[in-house]
C-alpha positions, 0 to 999 in steps of 0.5 A: 533419452533427451526431452523432445518438446511437448513431453510434459505437457499438462505432467508440470504444473503452471506454480512456481514456489521461491524461496519458501522452502530451505536452501539445502547448498547454503544459507537463504540468504546466499541461496533461493531455492524454485520448487515445480509442481509434478503429477509423477516421481518420473516426471520430476527425474525427466525435469530434474535431468533437464534442468540439470543439462541445461544452459542456467547455472543452477547449485543444485537440483532435486527431486521430493521422494515423497508427494506433497498433500495435494499427491504432486511431488516437487523439484528443487532448483537451487541457485545463486542469489544474487541480481541476475536471479530474476534473469536466470529464475525468467530463463528457467522458465523460458527453458521449461516452456520448450517441454511443456508447451507455453505454460502461465507459470504464476509464481509465489514467493515467501513473501508473496501471500498468493499467486501472480502472473510471473511477467508482474512478477518479475516487472516489479524491482525484486520487489518479492525475490530478493536477489542480494543476500544484503535484500533477503529478509524475513516475512516479518521484517518485509511486513512491517516495512508494508506497514509502515509505508502503508501507514506513510502513506496513509499520514500523506494523504491526510495531510494534503487533505488537510492541506486542502482543506485549510486552502478552501477554509482562507478561501471561505474567509476572504469573504471576511473582513480579515485583516489577515488570516492562518491554520496551524495544525489544526488551529486557524488564528485570526487579526481583525484591524483591533483583535486577534484570536484564534478557534481550534478547526472543527469541521467546515463545508456544506452547512447541512452535512456538517450539522447532521455528522455533529449532531449539531442544529438550529435549534440548540443556537445559543446567546450571540450577544456575548461580548464574546461573540460580539468582538467576533463579529465586529472582526469578520465583517459581513460574515457572522459567528453564533454559537451552536450548541458548545461551538462558534459557527461561521458562516455567510448569509450569501454562501452554502458553507459552513465552519464550525469551531470551538474557542481556544 
C-alpha cells in the first residue's frame, strides 16, 4: 500500500546525516550517503519503499537491520556526488515532507560539528557538502583549510590594524618640525632639517592607558639632557622626547596621546 499524506508523522526525525557513513555502491568521493532516523524498523521499510518509488534519482536505499545506541533505525540513501547533489537532496526532503508533514530539517554532514538548519546549509554554496569527486576532502584536510583561512583572516585584520595605527602615528607627528616621517615593519624613520633617525615603535595611544600597559610612570623619567635626546628634540620642534625607563617617549604638551619608542 502506498503512503498517504501524513502517514509518517512523528516517526521520522528531523535530523539528517550527510556523508557520515560509508557508501556501498562506490567510493565516498563518488557517492554521497544521506541518512534518515526513524523510530521503528517498519517505518524504515515504509520510507524505503516511498523513496525507492520516488522521482528523485538515487543509486541505492537501505534500512539498517538494527537500531543505533539511541534506539533509532536508519534509512540510508546513496546518491551520485554531482553538481546537482544539493538540489537532489532538497527534492528528496521535499518529497518526504509529503508523508511526514512539513519538517524543519536539521542536517549534519561529515564536515560539520553540529546540526544546522537545512535552509542554511543548502545556501552555503557547497561549503559542507562536496558536490564533485574532486571537491571531496577528509575532515582533517577540511579543518586544516578552515584553520588556514582563520589564520589568514586574523593576519589581514592585524595588518589593517597596524596600518590604521601607523596612519594615526604619522598624523600625530604632523605636530612636529619633522620634514619627513615613515613607518616600515614597525620601525619609525624620521628626517629633520639636519639629521635622520630610526626608532622601534612600542606603543601609541592615550598617555595613561599606554603607560599602564607598559608598566611605566613619569617617576622613571631619565636624563633628557644627553646628546642623543637633545638631537631628537631638535628634530621634533614643539614636540618633545623624554627617556622613561628603557623607552623614549614622544609627546606634545597640548595632546593627550604619546608615542613610546626604543632607539634602534
